C-alpha positions as CSV (number, residue, x, y, z in Angstrom):
1,M,9.3,-23.9,1.2
2,N,8.0,-22.3,4.4
3,S,10.5,-19.5,3.9
4,D,9.2,-18.8,0.4
5,K,5.6,-18.5,1.8
6,L,6.7,-16.1,4.5
7,T,8.6,-14.0,1.9
8,Q,5.6,-14.0,-0.3
9,E,3.3,-12.9,2.6
10,A,5.7,-10.2,3.5
11,F,5.8,-9.0,-0.1
12,L,2.0,-8.9,-0.3
13,K,1.8,-7.0,3.0
14,A,4.4,-4.5,1.8
15,Q,2.5,-4.2,-1.6
16,K,-0.7,-3.5,0.2
17,K,1.0,-0.8,2.4
18,V,2.4,0.9,-0.7
19,Y,-1.0,0.8,-2.4
20,N,-2.6,2.4,0.7
21,L,0.1,5.1,0.8
22,K,-0.5,5.8,-2.9
23,I,-4.2,6.2,-2.4
24,F,-3.6,8.5,0.6
25,Y,-1.3,10.7,-1.5
26,I,-4.0,10.8,-4.3
27,H,-6.6,11.9,-1.7
28,L,-4.1,14.5,-0.4
29,V,-3.6,16.0,-3.8
30,G,-7.4,16.0,-4.3
31,Y,-7.8,17.8,-1.0
32,F,-5.4,20.5,-1.9
33,I,-7.1,21.0,-5.3
34,L,-10.5,21.1,-3.5
35,A,-9.3,23.5,-0.9
36,A,-7.9,25.9,-3.6
37,L,-11.2,25.7,-5.6
38,L,-13.3,26.3,-2.5
39,G,-11.0,29.2,-1.4
40,C,-11.5,30.8,-4.8
41,N,-15.3,30.2,-4.6
42,L,-15.3,31.8,-1.1
43,Y,-13.5,34.8,-2.6
44,I,-15.6,35.4,-5.6
45,M,-19.0,34.5,-4.1
46,S,-21.9,37.0,-4.3
47,G,-25.6,37.1,-4.8
48,P,-28.6,36.0,-2.7
49,Y,-27.3,32.5,-1.9
50,K,-23.9,33.7,-0.7
51,D,-24.6,32.7,3.0
52,F,-25.7,29.2,2.0
53,F,-22.7,28.5,-0.2
54,F,-20.3,30.0,2.3
55,W,-21.4,27.5,5.0
56,F,-21.7,24.7,2.4
57,D,-18.1,25.3,1.3
58,I,-16.9,25.5,4.9
59,I,-18.7,22.3,5.9
60,V,-17.2,20.4,2.8
61,L,-13.7,21.7,3.6
62,L,-14.0,20.7,7.3
63,G,-15.4,17.3,6.4
64,W,-12.7,16.6,3.9
65,T,-10.1,17.8,6.4
66,V,-11.4,15.3,9.0
67,F,-11.4,12.6,6.4
68,I,-7.8,13.3,5.3
69,G,-6.7,13.4,9.0
70,I,-8.3,10.1,9.8
71,H,-6.9,8.5,6.6
72,G,-3.4,9.8,7.3
73,W,-3.6,8.6,10.9
74,H,-4.7,5.1,9.6
75,I,-1.9,5.0,7.1
76,F,0.9,6.3,9.3
77,K,-0.5,4.7,12.5
78,G,0.1,7.9,14.5
79,K,3.8,7.9,13.8
80,I,5.5,11.2,14.3
81,L,7.4,12.5,11.3
82,F,10.8,12.8,13.1
83,K,11.2,9.8,15.3
84,K,14.3,9.4,17.5
85,D,16.2,7.3,14.9
86,W,15.3,9.6,12.0
87,E,18.4,11.9,12.6
88,A,20.7,8.9,12.8
89,R,19.3,7.5,9.5
90,K,19.6,10.8,7.7
91,I,23.2,11.4,8.9
92,K,24.1,7.9,7.8
93,A,22.4,8.5,4.4
94,F,24.2,11.8,3.9
95,L,27.6,10.2,4.8
96,E,27.0,7.4,2.4
97,K,26.0,9.9,-0.4
98,E,29.2,11.9,0.4
99,K,31.3,8.7,0.2
100,I,29.8,7.8,-3.2
101,N,30.3,11.3,-4.6
102,R,34.0,11.4,-3.7
103,W,36.2,10.2,-6.6
104,E,39.6,10.2,-4.9
């Protein structure tokens, strides 16, 4: 019974991590869309309020960049993309894939 409770807690914890990762990726896609739109806005801007909107766009872009950075740091806990065991895991995965693809 205790083992079932630990398994359920581990499942709920993993489910929460997956949910948080999904939300981060949604925010990241939104960030790229926003950056593209603000880049277009900066390119086509003209008129008497050009200076105001230039700085407004830059501040929004910088603010969202900081937000995405903090959110990513929180999700990945400062992990580096290519940890020491990453190469070993990838080599093992490619070898397993190669073994499956062989039909000898």
